C-alpha positions as CSV (number, residue, x, y, z in Angstrom):
1,M,111.0,136.0,76.8
2,L,113.4,134.8,79.5
3,P,111.2,135.9,82.4
4,T,108.3,133.9,80.9
5,I,110.4,130.8,80.7
6,K,111.4,131.2,84.3
7,I,107.8,131.6,85.4
8,L,106.8,128.5,83.4
9,M,109.6,126.5,84.9
10,R,108.6,127.5,88.4
11,W,105.0,126.7,87.6
12,A,105.9,123.3,86.1
13,S,108.2,122.4,89.0
14,S,105.5,123.4,91.5
15,L,103.0,121.3,89.6
16,V,105.3,118.2,89.6
17,L,105.9,118.6,93.4
18,L,102.2,118.9,94.0
19,L,101.5,115.8,92.0
20,L,104.2,113.8,93.7
21,T,102.8,114.9,97.1
22,A,99.3,113.9,96.1
23,C,100.4,110.5,94.8
24,T,102.5,109.8,97.9
25,S,99.6,110.6,100.2
26,K,97.1,108.5,98.2
27,S,99.5,105.6,98.1
28,S,100.0,105.9,101.8
29,T,96.3,106.0,102.4
30,N,95.8,103.0,100.1
31,D,98.5,101.1,101.9
32,V,97.0,101.7,105.3
33,S,93.5,100.7,104.0
34,K,95.0,97.5,102.6
35,E,96.9,96.7,105.8
36,L,93.7,97.3,107.8
37,R,91.8,94.9,105.6
38,S,94.5,92.4,106.2
39,V,94.2,92.9,110.0
40,K,90.5,92.4,109.7
41,S,91.0,89.2,107.7
42,W,93.4,87.9,110.4
43,A,90.8,88.8,113.1
44,A,88.1,86.9,111.2
45,T,90.5,83.9,111.1
46,A,90.9,84.1,114.8
47,H,87.2,84.4,115.2
48,M,86.5,81.3,113.0
49,V,89.1,79.2,114.8
50,G,87.7,80.2,118.2
51,D,84.2,79.3,117.2
52,A,85.4,76.0,115.7
53,W,87.4,75.1,118.8
54,K,84.3,75.8,121.0
55,R,82.3,73.4,118.9
56,G,85.1,70.8,119.1
57,A,85.6,71.0,115.4
58,V,89.4,71.7,115.6
59,P,91.9,70.3,118.1
60,T,93.5,72.6,120.7
61,A,96.9,72.4,119.1
62,Y,95.5,73.7,115.8
63,A,93.6,76.6,117.5
64,K,96.7,77.7,119.5
65,Q,98.9,77.4,116.4
66,T,96.5,79.5,114.3
67,L,96.1,82.2,117.0
68,K,99.9,82.3,117.3
69,K,100.3,82.8,113.5
70,T,97.5,85.5,113.7
71,Q,99.4,87.3,116.4
72,E,102.6,87.2,114.5
73,E,101.0,88.6,111.3
74,L,99.3,91.3,113.4
75,K,102.6,92.3,114.8
76,K,104.0,92.8,111.3
77,E,101.0,94.9,110.3
78,T,101.3,96.9,113.5
79,D,104.9,97.6,112.8
80,S,104.1,98.6,109.3
81,L,101.2,100.9,110.3
82,S,103.3,102.5,113.1
83,K,105.6,103.8,110.3
84,S,102.9,105.0,108.0
85,S,102.8,108.6,106.9
86,I,99.2,109.1,107.8
87,D,97.8,111.8,110.2
88,E,99.2,111.3,113.7
89,E,95.7,111.1,115.3
90,K,94.5,108.4,112.9
91,R,97.7,106.5,113.4
92,A,97.3,106.6,117.2
93,S,93.7,105.4,116.9
94,I,94.7,102.5,114.6
95,L,97.5,101.5,116.9
96,K,95.3,101.6,120.0
97,S,92.8,99.4,118.2
98,L,95.5,96.9,117.2
99,F,96.9,96.8,120.7
100,S,93.4,96.0,122.0
101,L,93.0,93.3,119.3
102,Q,96.4,91.7,120.3
103,T,95.2,91.6,123.9
104,T,92.1,89.9,122.9
105,L,94.0,87.3,120.9
106,T,96.4,86.7,123.8
107,Q,93.3,86.2,126.1
108,M,91.8,83.7,123.6
109,S,95.0,81.7,123.5
110,T,95.0,81.5,127.3
111,S,91.4,80.5,127.4
112,I,91.9,77.8,124.8
113,E,95.0,76.5,126.7
114,H,93.0,76.4,129.9
115,K,89.9,75.0,128.2
116,S,87.8,77.9,129.4
117,Y,84.8,77.9,127.1
118,K,83.0,80.7,129.0
119,A,86.0,83.1,128.9
120,L,86.5,82.3,125.2
121,T,82.9,83.1,124.4
122,Q,83.4,86.6,125.9
123,E,86.6,87.1,124.1
124,I,84.9,86.1,120.8
125,Q,82.3,88.8,121.4
126,Q,85.0,91.3,122.0
127,L,86.7,90.2,118.8
128,S,83.4,90.7,116.9
129,A,83.3,94.4,118.0
130,Q,87.0,94.8,117.1
131,E,86.4,93.3,113.7
132,Q,83.6,95.9,113.1
133,N,86.0,98.6,114.3
134,M,88.7,97.5,111.8
135,T,86.1,97.7,109.0
136,K,85.3,101.4,110.0
137,L,89.0,102.2,110.3
138,A,89.7,100.7,106.8
139,Q,86.8,102.7,105.3
140,T,88.0,105.9,107.0
141,A,91.6,105.3,105.8
142,S,90.4,104.8,102.2
143,G,88.2,108.0,102.3
144,Q,84.9,106.1,102.4
145,S,82.3,106.9,105.1
């Protein structure tokens, strides 16, 4: 009877370990997906403020302040995502996309500061493509296709 108990204990401890690993992985995937949706939301905010500034609907100071806040929040999300426990290849892809997004936001801020409507229009087009990419990355992270 004793060997049977040992086998059951090993089996139970293996099952617990497996469940903990699965829960941790799912939580990590959910966290990444949530953070990427947040990134997409901040990118959409930047897009809206850029469009509004081009139309003259918001003052320059407001547009610059909003883009600054967006960059700060994206920095936090980037820091968090860089520490995530997802696959190294996925993490590298996400971080590359976030770096590209940060670059676009910096360019937008410069364009607004210099009142360069033409450059801002191009950057908003880049931002649109980056928003779509964030949507795909979030879907991939959450296991959707």
